[in-house]
N, C-alpha and C positions, 0 to 999 in steps of 0.2 A: 440497606445499605449496600453503596458504589465498593469497589474495590479501591487499596489504596498500598501502590499506587496505582491510578485509573491508567495511565498507556498500555503498559505492559498489556490488562487484558484487552485493549482496545484496537489493537495493532491487528491482530491476528484475522479480525474479518476483512481491512479490505488487500492486507497477500493474501487471505482464501480466496478473495472472489477475481485476484487478479491471475490465479493462477485456474481455475475453473470458468471461468468468459471466457478465452479464445477455444476453448474446446466444446463450449454450449455455442459458441456464433459459427462453427467451425459445422458443427450437426446441423444448425438452423440455414445456414447457406443451402446447405447441402438438400435436407427435407424441402425446401421449399423453392430450389430449381428442380427438382425431381413435383410436386406438385403435390406432396405428402402432406405441406404444411399451406396455409396461405402467406402473403406476406406480409399481412398485418401481426401475425406471433413475433416479426422480428421485434414487438415493441416490450418481449420477454426480456431481452436481450439489450435494449436501450433503458428499459428501467433497471436492470441489474448492473449496470455500468453507472446508471446515476447515483445507487443504493455505494459502488466501494468510491465514489469520485465522495458523496457524502461522509460515507465512515473514513476517506481518508482524511479530510477536512480537520475531523474529531479527533485522527490518530496524532494529526501534526498539532494540532493547538492540545492535546490535553502531554504533547512531548515538551513544547514548550512551557508549560505549568510546571515540568516535574526536571527544567535545565538546569534552574540554580543549588539545586538539592545535589544533583550528580556532579554538576562541575569540582563539588569539595573530594570529589573521588578520581576523577575521570579527568583526563587535560582539555580543556577547553577545544583544541583543534579535533580530536575524536568524533565530540558532540555534533563540533560542526561543521563536519564531514558527512555526519549521516543525518542533520537537520538538512542540509543540502541536499543530500539524496530526497531528502520527505519530500521537498519542497517540490523539487525537479518531478518527483512521481505522482504529485498531487496536480501541475501542471500537464504531463502528460495522460492523465486520466479525464480530464474537463476536455482536452483536446481530442480523444477517445469519442468521451460523451457527444460530443460535436456531431463526430463522423460516423459513430453508431446510428444518432438519431437521422440523418442523412439516407439511410435505410429503410425508412420510413417512408419516404417516397415513391407516391406512384408509378409506375413503368421503370424503364431502363433506369430511370435517375436512383430510384428505390436501388435497383440490384446493385450499380455502381457503389451507390452508398454501405450496400451492407457488405461488398468486395472489400471496398476500404475499410472500413469498420473495421473487419475481423482482422484485419491486419493492423489495424490499430492497437486492438487489443494483444497484438504480439508483442507491438511496443510496449504498454502498456507494463503485460507481465516480465520485459526485459528491467524496466524502472525498480517493481515491486522485489526481484533479487536482489536489485544494488541495493534499497534501502532497508529490506530485511538484511541484507549481509552485515550492510553497517550497522544496524540494530543490534544483530549477533555480536559485533564484534565489542561491543560496547557492553554488552552485559559480560561474556565468557571470557574475552581477550582481556578489558581492561578493567572488569569488574566495578561496574555500575550498579550492577544488584546491590552491593555492599551501603548503597546508600542507606540502603533499605531495613539492614541487620545489623544497624549498629553504630554502622561509621567505621571507618579506618582505624585497625589494631587489632580490634576488637578479635579476642579471641573466639576461637571455630568457628568466626563468620567471614573466614577466608579472605578478609578486608585489607588491604593494604594501601597504604599512605599516597598520595595521586602525586605522581611525579608528570614530570613534561617532558619526560622522554619516552615516557609509555609509547 
């Protein structure tokens, strides 16, 4: 059985990957440069980045599925801010996948791809922090979770009616 709502269960994977991949990429670049790993081991970084893009897409889709319900308790502008950050994150992650993929090229092209790809993972991390922050604000500052615990004004839910001034 899938969790309901699904979005909060899905969003943690792309955020965790966005945090972990830069460290793995830095380590991989160093180990490849020193000759401890073959250049083809960079494929693990590319696969992780592909998993990040796929899970980021799934998080975006599940968020869109939850939007109407959450709009009952949270002003639409706050949801739009989060959605725009999520779309930006997905585009930056897809660019990061393309660039890290260049690290699989042979010779100097691959070395340059790995270096630039590692920098791209830091951009993905920054975008992940932004989307995670705006999502956290939806839940903890604007009460988005109250859409799933009985709605506005239910005793004990901590829910408050939606206000466009929030």
